[in-house]
Rosetta silent file (secondary structure, phi, psi, omega in degrees, C-alpha in Angstrom):
SEQUENCE: MENGAWQGVSRLIHGDCVSVMREMPERSVDLVVTDPPYKLIGGGRADTPDAPSGILRNNDKRLFAYNDISAEEWLPEVYRVMKNDTQIYVMTNYINLVHFIKVMEQTGFRIHNLLVWEKNNCTPSRWYMKNAEYVIFGRKGAAKPINNIGSKTVHTFNNIIGNKLHPAEKPVELMRYYIENSSFSGDTVLDPFMGAGSVGVACEDANRNFIGIEKDREYFDIAQSRLQKGVISYG
SCORE:     score description
SCORE:     0.000 S_00000001
   1 L     0.000  147.624  173.221  -67.988   46.997   13.071 S_00000001
   2 L   -69.046  159.102 -178.187  -67.379   47.733    9.409 S_00000001
   3 H   -53.821  -43.610 -176.692  -64.042   49.283    8.506 S_00000001
   4 H   -66.713  -18.965 -178.233  -65.569   52.700    7.937 S_00000001
   5 H   -67.953  -18.397 -178.940  -67.126   52.711   11.393 S_00000001
   6 H   -92.290   -1.209 -173.835  -63.704   53.348   12.908 S_00000001
   7 L  -106.303  144.030  168.247  -63.014   56.404   10.764 S_00000001
   8 L    73.627   15.577  179.308  -63.912   60.059   11.250 S_00000001
   9 L  -153.584  153.396  177.596  -65.395   59.864   14.745 S_00000001
  10 E   -92.081  139.311 -176.818  -64.172   59.529   18.335 S_00000001
  11 E  -135.558  136.076  173.549  -65.042   56.349   20.208 S_00000001
  12 E  -112.917  129.759 -173.726  -64.689   55.251   23.825 S_00000001
  13 E  -128.717  123.682  176.403  -64.826   51.512   24.417 S_00000001
  14 E   -89.917  114.919 -179.672  -65.116   49.729   27.757 S_00000001
  15 L   165.326 -176.211  178.225  -63.359   46.405   27.479 S_00000001
  16 L   -77.421  128.599 -171.666  -60.130   44.491   27.107 S_00000001
  17 H   -65.065  -36.306 -179.545  -57.865   46.299   24.664 S_00000001
  18 H   -65.483  -45.013  178.734  -56.552   43.165   22.948 S_00000001
  19 H   -62.369  -42.229 -179.886  -60.065   41.856   22.296 S_00000001
  20 H   -66.347  -46.398 -177.949  -61.221   45.255   21.050 S_00000001
  21 H   -64.084  -29.283  177.106  -58.228   45.797   18.779 S_00000001
  22 H   -64.256  -21.663  176.890  -58.762   42.375   17.221 S_00000001
  23 L   -88.037   -9.127 -179.344  -62.075   43.737   15.953 S_00000001
  24 L   -85.707  145.508  178.433  -60.409   46.777   14.405 S_00000001
  25 L   -70.863  155.583  175.843  -59.314   46.706   10.767 S_00000001
  26 L   -62.913  149.066  173.155  -55.662   46.658    9.823 S_00000001
  27 L    50.624   52.516 -178.464  -53.931   49.976    9.157 S_00000001
  28 L  -115.948    0.172 -173.967  -56.777   52.112   10.525 S_00000001
  29 E  -123.219  137.271 -177.107  -54.908   54.299   13.049 S_00000001
  30 E   -91.172  -20.303 -176.463  -52.639   57.289   12.348 S_00000001
  31 E  -162.346  145.536  172.789  -50.923   57.520   15.741 S_00000001
  32 E  -122.290  127.449  174.108  -50.708   55.672   19.064 S_00000001
  33 E  -129.888  118.228 -173.994  -50.076   57.507   22.335 S_00000001
  34 E  -152.473  153.308  177.669  -50.378   55.359   25.441 S_00000001
  35 L  -122.919   83.501 -172.906  -49.285   54.862   29.035 S_00000001
  36 L   -70.651  155.201  175.063  -49.635   51.097   29.553 S_00000001
  37 L   -68.251  143.368 -178.822  -49.859   49.483   32.992 S_00000001
  38 L  -157.708  165.824  178.654  -46.558   48.113   34.200 S_00000001
  39 L   -63.987  135.707 -174.715  -44.657   46.988   37.273 S_00000001
  40 L   -96.639  -29.732 -177.821  -43.748   49.961   39.449 S_00000001
  41 L  -137.171  160.151  179.506  -41.049   48.587   41.755 S_00000001
  42 L  -115.787  120.734  175.519  -38.554   45.775   41.735 S_00000001
  43 L    68.074 -155.375  178.950  -38.238   43.360   44.665 S_00000001
  44 L   100.198  110.555  176.703  -38.290   44.527   48.257 S_00000001
  45 L   -74.465  160.442 -175.840  -39.126   42.382   51.280 S_00000001
  46 L   -65.927  -21.608 -175.798  -42.100   43.324   53.409 S_00000001
  47 L  -106.770   19.677 -179.869  -39.891   44.302   56.341 S_00000001
  48 L  -110.922  157.378 -177.711  -37.430   46.537   54.462 S_00000001
  49 L   -60.843  -27.809 -178.018  -37.552   50.327   53.946 S_00000001
  50 L   -94.786   13.136  179.877  -37.962   49.940   50.175 S_00000001
  51 L   -69.416  152.722  177.349  -40.859   47.492   50.454 S_00000001
  52 L   -63.749  147.677 -179.656  -44.129   48.369   48.716 S_00000001
  53 L  -135.070  168.155  176.264  -46.638   50.205   50.854 S_00000001
  54 H    57.835 -131.594 -176.490  -50.237   51.330   50.678 S_00000001
  55 H   -62.772  -32.316 -179.746  -51.996   50.392   47.445 S_00000001
  56 H   -68.908  -41.998 -179.254  -48.845   48.744   46.073 S_00000001
  57 H   -66.773  -37.945 -177.429  -48.418   46.465   49.064 S_00000001
  58 H   -81.363  -12.218 -173.855  -52.066   45.460   49.051 S_00000001
  59 L  -124.715   32.341  174.726  -52.209   44.949   45.300 S_00000001
  60 L    55.813   47.980  177.935  -49.074   42.871   44.574 S_00000001
  61 L    66.396   18.276 -179.946  -46.966   45.875   43.504 S_00000001
  62 L  -108.681  143.050  178.852  -49.682   46.999   41.103 S_00000001
  63 L   -88.268  -24.088 -176.582  -51.168   50.455   40.964 S_00000001
  64 L  -122.999  162.900  177.298  -54.311   49.368   39.118 S_00000001
  65 L   -68.754  -29.236 -176.334  -56.683   46.427   39.287 S_00000001
  66 L  -119.717   81.554  171.629  -55.875   45.558   35.674 S_00000001
  67 L  -137.664   33.891  178.310  -52.170   45.686   34.944 S_00000001
  68 L   -95.450    9.051  178.800  -51.341   42.028   34.471 S_00000001
  69 L   -79.986  140.444 -179.738  -51.241   42.339   30.672 S_00000001
  70 L   -96.895  155.610  178.280  -47.861   41.769   29.056 S_00000001
  71 H   -60.662  -31.548  179.765  -46.334   43.833   26.264 S_00000001
  72 H   -65.132  -20.871 -179.737  -46.211   40.663   24.157 S_00000001
  73 H   -82.918  -45.446 -170.200  -50.024   40.567   24.216 S_00000001
  74 H   -96.532  -29.191 -176.762  -50.954   44.099   23.193 S_00000001
  75 H   -63.483  -39.162  176.874  -48.075   45.444   21.091 S_00000001
  76 H   -60.494  -37.018  178.306  -48.663   43.072   18.124 S_00000001
  77 H   -70.693  -37.761  175.485  -52.288   44.227   17.883 S_00000001
  78 H   -60.243  -45.280  179.791  -51.227   47.875   18.113 S_00000001
  79 H   -59.954  -42.335 -177.387  -48.747   47.276   15.298 S_00000001
  80 H   -63.582  -41.432 -175.222  -51.414   45.625   13.156 S_00000001
  81 H   -82.843  -12.807  177.826  -53.953   48.449   13.442 S_00000001
  82 E   -76.028  141.698  173.459  -51.412   51.215   12.816 S_00000001
  83 E   -68.168  161.844  175.154  -51.082   52.532    9.284 S_00000001
  84 E   -67.365  147.663  176.054  -47.740   52.224    7.549 S_00000001
  85 E    62.974   41.637  176.951  -45.232   55.010    8.180 S_00000001
  86 E  -121.823  173.996 -170.024  -46.854   56.158   11.421 S_00000001
  87 E  -122.867  161.454 -177.095  -45.511   56.768   14.916 S_00000001
  88 E  -141.499  140.622  174.944  -46.060   55.544   18.467 S_00000001
  89 E  -120.099  122.408  179.629  -45.353   56.940   21.938 S_00000001
  90 E  -122.737  117.507  179.542  -45.153   54.472   24.844 S_00000001
  91 E   -85.545  142.466 -177.581  -44.658   55.815   28.369 S_00000001
  92 E  -158.259  178.391  174.453  -42.753   53.704   30.869 S_00000001
  93 L  -114.497  178.339 -174.853  -40.405   53.692   33.854 S_00000001
  94 H   -67.900  -26.393 -178.842  -36.799   52.543   34.121 S_00000001
  95 H   -66.407  -37.647 -174.443  -37.785   49.083   35.370 S_00000001
  96 H  -103.428   -3.438 -173.204  -39.732   48.247   32.203 S_00000001
  97 H   -56.874  -53.426 -176.041  -37.869   50.384   29.673 S_00000001
  98 H   -63.320  -41.310 -179.287  -35.522   47.735   28.281 S_00000001
  99 H   -64.581  -44.676  179.520  -38.263   45.095   28.092 S_00000001
 100 H   -60.806  -44.543  179.335  -40.677   47.388   26.248 S_00000001
 101 H   -61.360  -43.143  179.830  -38.013   48.359   23.706 S_00000001
 102 H   -60.126  -47.560 -178.343  -37.128   44.696   23.167 S_00000001
 103 H   -68.532  -38.157  177.327  -40.741   43.655   22.580 S_00000001
 104 H   -59.800  -45.096 -179.770  -41.414   46.654   20.332 S_00000001
 105 H   -67.599  -38.040  177.202  -38.458   45.753   18.134 S_00000001
 106 H   -64.843  -31.150 -179.385  -39.461   42.076   18.068 S_00000001
 107 H   -74.573  -24.293 -179.422  -42.950   43.147   16.990 S_00000001
 108 L   126.466   -8.865  178.486  -41.591   45.129   14.043 S_00000001
 109 L   -70.332  150.640  168.238  -41.339   48.658   15.397 S_00000001
 110 E  -107.607  138.212 -178.786  -38.213   50.736   14.880 S_00000001
 111 E   -90.036  120.246  176.027  -37.168   52.937   17.778 S_00000001
 112 E   -74.605  -52.409 -170.210  -36.651   56.584   16.837 S_00000001
 113 E  -167.958  163.956  170.427  -35.527   57.884   20.185 S_00000001
 114 E  -105.429  117.798 -179.526  -35.951   57.822   23.932 S_00000001
 115 E   -96.436  156.964  179.682  -37.737   60.954   25.099 S_00000001
 116 E  -129.716  120.776  171.976  -37.707   62.358   28.612 S_00000001
 117 E   -89.495  112.638  176.281  -40.560   64.244   30.218 S_00000001
 118 E   -92.241  124.834 -176.955  -38.996   66.513   32.818 S_00000001
 119 E   -88.200  127.734  175.995  -41.485   67.520   35.495 S_00000001
 120 L   -63.189  -33.726 -175.998  -41.458   71.121   36.648 S_00000001
 121 L  -130.918  133.265  178.518  -42.914   70.023   39.955 S_00000001
 122 L  -150.460  167.103 -175.695  -42.381   66.749   41.779 S_00000001
 123 L   -87.539  125.959  178.040  -42.567   65.308   45.260 S_00000001
 124 L   -63.154  152.531  177.125  -39.327   65.366   47.324 S_00000001
 125 L  -143.635 -177.079 -179.788  -38.022   62.079   48.688 S_00000001
 126 L   -73.225  -17.684 -178.053  -35.073   60.699   50.638 S_00000001
 127 L  -117.222 -160.603  176.237  -33.199   60.034   47.393 S_00000001
 128 L   -61.404  132.539  179.864  -32.999   61.757   44.019 S_00000001
 129 L   -65.089  138.868  179.790  -36.394   63.202   43.213 S_00000001
 130 L   -84.225   79.148 -175.429  -38.220   61.361   40.449 S_00000001
 131 L  -102.122   19.444  179.584  -38.663   64.394   38.239 S_00000001
 132 E  -146.222  147.803  172.729  -38.514   62.571   34.906 S_00000001
 133 E  -131.264  153.855 -176.060  -40.389   59.867   33.020 S_00000001
 134 E   -98.968  146.729  176.964  -39.399   58.015   29.878 S_00000001
 135 E  -134.275  118.528  177.442  -41.280   57.879   26.596 S_00000001
 136 E   -82.664  121.302 -179.299  -40.300   55.417   23.870 S_00000001
 137 E  -106.406  111.086 -176.498  -40.775   57.086   20.488 S_00000001
 138 E  -127.873 -177.265 -178.897  -41.064   54.519   17.706 S_00000001
 139 E  -147.686  157.697  169.106  -42.432   54.012   14.254 S_00000001
 140 E  -112.143  118.823  179.822  -44.035   51.459   11.968 S_00000001
 141 L    89.863 -150.298 -174.666  -42.526   51.565    8.509 S_00000001
 142 L   -70.450  151.577  177.437  -40.500   54.379    7.032 S_00000001
 143 L   -74.702  142.023  173.748  -39.250   57.285    9.104 S_00000001
 144 L  -137.468  151.346 -177.265  -40.979   60.614    8.692 S_00000001
 145 L   -70.614  152.213  171.169  -40.205   63.960   10.329 S_00000001
 146 L   -75.210  165.562 -174.624  -42.206   65.271   13.242 S_00000001
 147 L   -74.726  -33.483  177.197  -44.210   68.421   12.638 S_00000001
 148 L  -108.272   94.104 -171.806  -42.202   70.650   14.972 S_00000001
 149 L   -73.220   -3.091  175.924  -38.613   69.907   13.991 S_00000001
 150 L   -92.010    2.619 -178.126  -37.275   72.090   16.800 S_00000001
 151 L   -67.794  145.770 -178.152  -38.568   69.749   19.505 S_00000001
 152 L  -106.328  158.424  179.673  -36.013   68.364   21.961 S_00000001
 153 L   -67.764  -27.978  175.029  -35.714   64.889   23.453 S_00000001
 154 E  -106.372  121.793 -178.708  -36.061   66.407   26.936 S_00000001
 155 E  -133.277  147.226 -170.591  -39.177   68.532   27.364 S_00000001
 156 E  -111.460  125.107  174.836  -40.626   70.166   30.467 S_00000001
 157 E  -141.749  150.891  177.225  -44.268   70.109   31.541 S_00000001
 158 L   -66.007  140.536  171.249  -45.920   70.397   34.938 S_00000001
 159 L   -81.181  162.333  175.932  -46.875   67.182   36.669 S_00000001
 160 L   -91.686  117.581 -178.139  -50.357   66.760   38.143 S_00000001
 161 L  -111.197  120.964  177.518  -50.110   67.088   41.921 S_00000001
 162 L    72.585  153.560  176.047  -53.074   66.075   44.089 S_00000001
 163 L    52.103   42.532  178.128  -56.702   65.457   43.078 S_00000001
 164 L   -74.540  145.264  174.724  -55.762   63.148   40.231 S_00000001
 165 L   -80.811  -15.873 -177.644  -58.521   61.524   38.207 S_00000001
 166 L  -152.846  141.923 -176.943  -56.274   58.469   37.752 S_00000001
 167 L   -56.402  -31.034 -179.028  -53.204   57.300   39.719 S_00000001
 168 L  -111.900   28.995 -176.086  -50.994   57.598   36.622 S_00000001
 169 L   -60.003  133.962  177.762  -52.741   60.599   35.059 S_00000001
 170 L  -106.828  150.666 -179.475  -50.619   62.549   32.596 S_00000001
 171 L   -66.119  138.732  179.567  -51.047   66.252   31.784 S_00000001
 172 H   -58.759  -37.017 -178.091  -53.185   66.997   28.744 S_00000001
 173 H   -61.571  -37.966  178.072  -50.570   69.497   27.534 S_00000001
 174 H   -66.705  -43.953  179.008  -47.931   66.755   27.329 S_00000001
 175 H   -62.585  -40.845  179.471  -50.249   64.461   25.389 S_00000001
 176 H   -65.476  -35.117  178.211  -51.125   67.256   22.989 S_00000001
 177 H   -57.045  -46.779  179.172  -47.409   67.944   22.454 S_00000001
 178 H   -70.247  -42.369 -177.847  -46.902   64.403   21.144 S_00000001
 179 H   -61.452  -45.502 -177.610  -50.162   64.337   19.201 S_00000001
 180 H   -73.825  -21.396  176.937  -49.475   67.567   17.331 S_00000001
 181 H   -79.227  -23.783 -170.346  -45.917   66.491   16.547 S_00000001
 182 H  -126.829   15.935  177.411  -46.925   63.171   14.977 S_00000001
 183 L  -155.362  177.175 -178.091  -50.358   63.628   13.411 S_00000001
 184 L  -129.141  164.406  178.952  -52.559   66.086   11.552 S_00000001
 185 L   -53.415  131.713 -179.848  -56.032   67.553   11.963 S_00000001
 186 L    89.472   -9.405  177.334  -58.654   64.879   11.343 S_00000001
 187 L   -69.871  164.429  179.294  -56.285   61.959   11.990 S_00000001
 188 E  -107.774  125.040 -178.653  -57.243   59.083   14.287 S_00000001
 189 E  -112.019  133.721  179.927  -55.274   58.570   17.507 S_00000001
 190 E  -110.186  135.229  167.788  -55.488   55.351   19.546 S_00000001
 191 E  -128.052  102.525 -177.806  -54.890   54.907   23.273 S_00000001
 192 L   -73.671  -10.846  176.436  -55.498   51.245   24.223 S_00000001
 193 L  -126.217   72.218 -165.897  -55.032   52.063   27.929 S_00000001
 194 L   -65.179  -33.229 -175.561  -57.152   55.191   28.123 S_00000001
 195 L    60.280 -131.503 -178.299  -57.364   55.612   31.890 S_00000001
 196 L   -87.517    4.329  168.956  -59.162   58.861   32.685 S_00000001
 197 L    93.377   23.218 -179.004  -58.896   60.070   29.091 S_00000001
 198 H   -61.856  -38.935  177.885  -56.101   62.649   28.980 S_00000001
 199 H   -63.992  -38.899  178.553  -55.103   61.588   25.456 S_00000001
 200 H   -64.577  -41.742  177.256  -58.719   61.924   24.389 S_00000001
 201 H   -62.085  -42.185  178.396  -59.027   65.430   25.823 S_00000001
 202 H   -63.660  -38.660  177.044  -55.831   66.397   23.999 S_00000001
 203 H   -63.486  -42.964  178.489  -57.231   64.956   20.762 S_00000001
 204 H   -60.923  -43.053  179.174  -60.414   66.952   21.191 S_00000001
 205 H   -65.920  -31.732 -175.023  -58.387   70.126   21.750 S_00000001
 206 L   -99.633    9.490  178.208  -56.206   69.392   18.708 S_00000001
 207 L    61.380   44.523  171.746  -59.057   68.389   16.357 S_00000001
 208 L  -113.264  150.705  171.269  -58.084   64.717   16.130 S_00000001
 209 E   -79.862  150.906 -172.064  -60.374   61.720   16.241 S_00000001
 210 E  -133.515  134.143  168.890  -59.811   59.452   19.219 S_00000001
 211 E  -117.350  113.656 -178.792  -60.237   55.760   19.945 S_00000001
 212 E  -119.218  132.126 -179.384  -59.866   55.079   23.655 S_00000001
 213 E  -121.022  132.451 -179.560  -60.118   51.655   25.296 S_00000001
 214 E  -144.746  131.120 -177.136  -60.324   51.138   29.049 S_00000001
 215 L   -86.285  -30.617 -176.603  -60.990   47.958   31.042 S_00000001
 216 L   -83.686  118.920 -176.013  -61.639   49.546   34.435 S_00000001
 217 H   -58.775  -39.959 -178.125  -65.234   50.765   34.682 S_00000001
 218 H   -58.426  -48.056 -177.078  -64.395   53.527   37.163 S_00000001
 219 H   -76.644  -31.383  174.124  -61.872   55.195   34.880 S_00000001
 220 H   -59.185  -44.675 -179.962  -63.928   54.558   31.753 S_00000001
 221 H   -63.929  -37.402  177.558  -66.802   56.491   33.325 S_00000001
 222 H   -64.210  -46.687  178.974  -64.456   59.353   34.231 S_00000001
 223 H   -61.120  -40.751  179.454  -63.134   59.524   30.675 S_00000001
 224 H   -61.045  -38.973 -179.944  -66.672   59.400   29.333 S_00000001
 225 H   -70.300  -26.322  179.273  -67.646   62.377   31.494 S_00000001
 226 H   -83.804  -21.544 -172.138  -64.664   64.363   30.179 S_00000001
 227 L  -128.422   76.413 -177.783  -65.309   63.513   26.529 S_00000001
 228 L  -106.210  -13.614 -176.451  -68.963   63.891   25.695 S_00000001
 229 L   -84.823  114.929  176.456  -68.772   66.141   22.648 S_00000001
 230 L    65.773   28.903 -176.718  -68.979   64.187   19.403 S_00000001
 231 E  -118.568  136.296  173.657  -68.060   60.893   21.075 S_00000001
 232 E  -103.754  127.284 -177.604  -69.735   57.505   20.705 S_00000001
 233 E  -109.355  145.704  177.188  -69.345   55.243   23.747 S_00000001
 234 E  -126.108  123.304  177.176  -69.567   51.458   23.939 S_00000001
 235 L    97.562    0.000    0.000  -70.078   49.658   27.226 S_00000001
């Protein structure tokens, strides 16, 4: 595609995010908000109480069919397509937090802060309830203020309980919170791991253009069904 083809319109692309981003021009994206696939648990023998079960046990500790991509593969391409002096939000868990920060810094990103999404509702367990998730807030280039300077590092939004469109689906309200803090109307937001399209729905609600990439056909089709207004789909 020509450089201008990526501007001023929302696009959904079925494919490998690294391959797709390599076709994108440099400095063409105003913001990145993404929840990349990552390892969910550490260790655990098959006969121990903390061993993986269900989909994790049957899928080599993976929640999705496609989560064997490493941060070293996709973060350099994300950095390349981001404009200078723009921001990035990367969601992760405690197992992958340190590694993601390390690779982001090696790639050239500067880390602004570690944000915490506190869930109003979560599932009880035998140990401390997992009522929080981490979000790495970084930047490419010079620091610039967020739009709502009263925002706190810990913010509370409801989790999605039951009937999820995607195993790791995030609430649209949370995605919009980040989008409106780090971009403006008409800007282009990229999610290289689109899943069921929550970032795209938030972009549509906030009048941002969206580029969403998803490798799994099932979730791509779900995102496509949620985002049909003013969207061009590929694949």
